[in-house]
C-alpha positions in Angstrom: 0.0 0.0 0.0 1.4 3.4 -1.0 1.8 6.4 1.3 -1.0 8.2 -0.5 -3.3 5.1 0.0 -2.4 5.0 3.7 -3.3 8.7 4.1 -6.6 8.2 2.3 -7.4 5.2 4.5 -6.6 7.1 7.7 -8.8 10.0 6.6 -11.6 7.5 5.7 -11.2 5.9 9.2 -11.6 9.2 10.9 -14.7 10.2 8.9 -16.1 6.7 9.4 -15.8 6.8 13.1 -17.2 10.3 13.5 -20.3 9.4 11.5 -20.7 6.0 13.3 -20.4 7.5 16.8 -22.5 10.5 15.9 -25.3 8.2 14.8 -24.9 6.1 18.0 -25.1 9.1 20.2 -28.2 10.4 18.4 -30.0 7.0 18.7 -28.9 6.1 22.2 -28.3 9.3 24.1 -31.0 11.6 22.9 -34.8 11.4 22.6 -34.6 10.8 18.8 -36.2 7.3 19.1 -38.6 8.2 21.9 -41.6 8.2 19.6 -40.8 4.8 18.2 -42.7 2.1 20.1 -41.7 -0.8 17.8 -38.8 -2.7 19.5 -37.8 -4.2 16.1 -37.1 -0.8 14.6 -35.6 0.6 17.7 -33.0 -2.2 17.9 -32.2 -2.0 14.2 -31.8 1.8 14.1 -29.4 1.7 17.1 -27.0 -0.4 15.0 -27.3 1.5 11.7 -24.4 3.9 12.4 -21.4 1.7 11.2 -23.2 0.7 8.1 -24.1 4.3 7.2 -20.6 5.4 7.9 -19.1 2.7 5.8 -21.3 3.4 2.8 -20.4 7.1 3.1 -16.7 6.6 3.1 -16.8 4.0 0.4 -18.5 6.6 -1.8 -16.6 9.8 -0.8 -13.1 8.2 -0.6 -13.8 5.9 -3.6 -12.8 2.8 -1.6 -13.9 -0.5 -3.1 -15.4 -2.8 -0.5 -13.3 -6.0 -0.1 -16.1 -8.0 1.6 -19.5 -9.0 0.3 -22.6 -10.4 2.0 -21.9 -14.0 0.8 -18.2 -13.7 0.4 -16.2 -16.4 -1.4 -18.7 -19.1 -1.0 -19.3 -20.4 -4.6 -22.9 -21.3 -3.9 -24.4 -18.1 -2.5 -27.2 -20.0 -0.8 -24.8 -21.7 1.6 -24.0 -18.7 3.8 -27.6 -17.5 3.6 -29.0 -20.8 4.7 -26.4 -21.5 7.3 -25.9 -18.1 8.9 -29.4 -16.7 8.7 -32.1 -19.2 7.8 -30.8 -21.9 10.2 -30.8 -19.8 13.4 -34.1 -18.1 12.6 -35.9 -21.5 12.0 -34.3 -23.2 15.0 -34.8 -20.5 17.6 -38.3 -19.5 16.4 -39.3 -23.2 16.5 -37.8 -23.6 19.9 -39.7 -20.5 21.2 -43.0 -21.8 19.9 -42.5 -25.3 21.3 -41.6 -24.0 24.8 -44.1 -21.1 25.0 -46.7 -21.9 22.3 -46.1 -18.4 20.9 -44.3 -17.2 17.9 -41.3 -15.1 18.8 -39.1 -13.5 16.1 -36.8 -11.6 18.5 -33.7 -13.1 16.6 -34.5 -11.1 13.4 -33.7 -7.6 14.7 -30.6 -9.0 16.4 -29.3 -10.5 13.2 -30.0 -7.3 11.3 -28.4 -5.2 14.0 -25.2 -7.4 13.9 -25.1 -7.2 10.1 -25.3 -3.4 10.1 -22.5 -3.2 12.7 -20.3 -5.6 10.8 -20.7 -3.8 7.5 -18.7 -1.1 9.3 -16.3 -2.9 11.7 -15.2 -5.8 9.5 -16.6 -4.7 6.1 -14.8 -1.3 6.1 -12.6 -0.7 9.2 -10.6 -3.9 9.4 -9.5 -3.8 5.7 -8.9 -0.1 6.0 -6.3 -0.8 8.7 -4.6 -3.6 6.8 -1.4 -1.5 6.4 -0.8 -2.0 10.1 0.5 -5.1 11.9 -2.3 -7.6 12.3 -2.7 -7.3 16.1 -2.4 -3.5 16.0 -5.3 -3.3 13.5 -7.4 -5.6 15.7 -6.6 -3.6 18.8 -7.6 -0.3 17.1 -10.9 -1.9 15.8 -11.6 -3.1 19.4 -10.9 0.3 21.0 -13.1 2.2 18.4 -15.8 -0.5 18.8 -15.7 -0.2 22.6 -15.9 3.6 22.5 -18.7 3.5 20.0 -20.8 1.7 22.6 -20.6 4.8 24.7 -19.7 2.7 27.8 -17.4 4.8 29.9 -18.0 3.4 33.3 -14.5 1.8 33.4 -15.4 -0.7 36.0 -15.0 -4.5 36.1 -17.9 -5.0 33.8 -16.5 -2.6 31.2 -13.1 -4.3 31.4 -14.8 -7.7 30.8 -16.8 -6.2 27.9 -13.6 -4.8 26.4 -12.0 -8.3 26.7 -15.0 -9.8 25.0 -14.8 -7.3 22.1 -11.1 -7.9 21.8 -11.6 -11.7 21.6 -14.5 -11.1 19.2 -12.5 -8.8 17.0 -9.7 -11.3 16.8 -12.1 -14.2 16.0 -14.2 -12.3 13.4 -11.0 -10.9 11.8 -10.0 -14.5 11.2 -13.5 -15.4 9.9 -13.6 -12.5 7.5 -10.1 -13.3 6.1 -11.2 -16.9 5.6 -14.7 -16.4 4.1 -14.8 -12.7 3.0 -18.5 -12.9 4.0 -20.2 -10.1 6.1 -23.0 -12.6 6.7 -20.6 -15.0 8.3 -19.0 -12.5 10.7 -22.3 -10.9 11.6 -23.7 -14.3 12.6 -20.9 -14.8 15.1 -21.4 -11.3 16.3 -25.2 -12.0 16.7 -24.5 -15.2 18.7 -23.3 -13.1 21.7 -26.2 -10.7 21.4 -28.7 -13.6 21.2 -27.3 -15.1 24.4 -27.3 -11.7 26.1 -30.9 -10.9 25.1 -32.4 -13.9 26.8 -32.8 -13.5 30.6 -31.9 -16.7 32.4 -31.6 -18.9 29.2 -32.6 -22.6 29.8 -30.2 -25.5 29.3 -32.2 -26.5 26.2 -31.8 -23.0 24.7 -28.1 -23.0 25.4 -27.7 -26.5 23.7 -29.5 -25.2 20.6 -27.4 -22.0 20.5 -24.2 -24.1 20.9 -25.3 -26.4 18.1 -25.9 -23.5 15.8 -22.6 -22.0 16.7 -20.9 -25.3 16.0 -22.5 -25.5 12.6 -21.3 -22.0 11.8 -17.8 -22.8 13.0 -17.7 -25.9 10.8 -19.0 -23.9 7.8 -15.9 -21.6 8.3 -13.4 -24.3 9.0 -14.4 -26.4 6.0 -14.9 -23.4 3.8 -12.3 -24.6 1.3 -13.8 -28.1 1.2 -17.3 -26.8 0.6 -16.0 -24.8 -2.4 -13.9 -27.7 -3.6 -16.9 -30.1 -3.5 -19.0 -27.6 -5.5 -16.2 -27.4 -8.1 -16.2 -31.2 -8.3 -20.0 -31.3 -8.6 -19.9 -28.7 -11.4 -17.2 -30.7 -13.2 -19.3 -33.9 -13.0 -22.4 -32.0 -14.3 -20.3 -30.6 -17.2 -19.0 -34.1 -18.1 -22.5 -35.5 -18.0 -23.8 -32.7 -20.3 -21.0 -33.4 -22.7 -21.9 -37.1 -22.8 -25.5 -36.3 -23.4 
């Protein structure tokens, strides 16, 4: 990366964070959302800042996004089914079986996490790629922590910072592997789903752990999934030639 590109990225990072934290302050620290009674929209709007900021800097600084929703998965249905459809179906079904009521609380959480990750991993992490890997992860973590406007600096805040640091490291690895915003946002949402349920039952934790494991396997065996798809396409092409 040239010096001019580095300067452009630094400028983009500054503008990105100012927009992101400005949106966060407006949605969380003012009465802007006071008239909105719908919890779905309230949750989604609170996470929109990083996505808006990323879209602005992509346009203004003419930076080409390096990540896409489905990433490098050859079959675009694979990340959609694994990282979104699977958790929605599993958790909604579990909620209905245990309460006899339909609960779609997972949907705004998934959307919220996606909007955040368009910014943090979709823009910020690649924009800091000129730095040593851990330094970039640490800067993302610090900005992510500050963005939450949590300045108590007590034990809970330190634990939260540690969770964000671990999450930044893990999701950086996932983004490098899959290049999929859907994938990293799913792992982000896993924590938010757990935190949103007061006193989760053992059964709920088992289901969440199973979903998390399937997500992890979809990342670990990313190359194998794509290789099998290539092999299947080769077989189809051969059959077509024979016909």
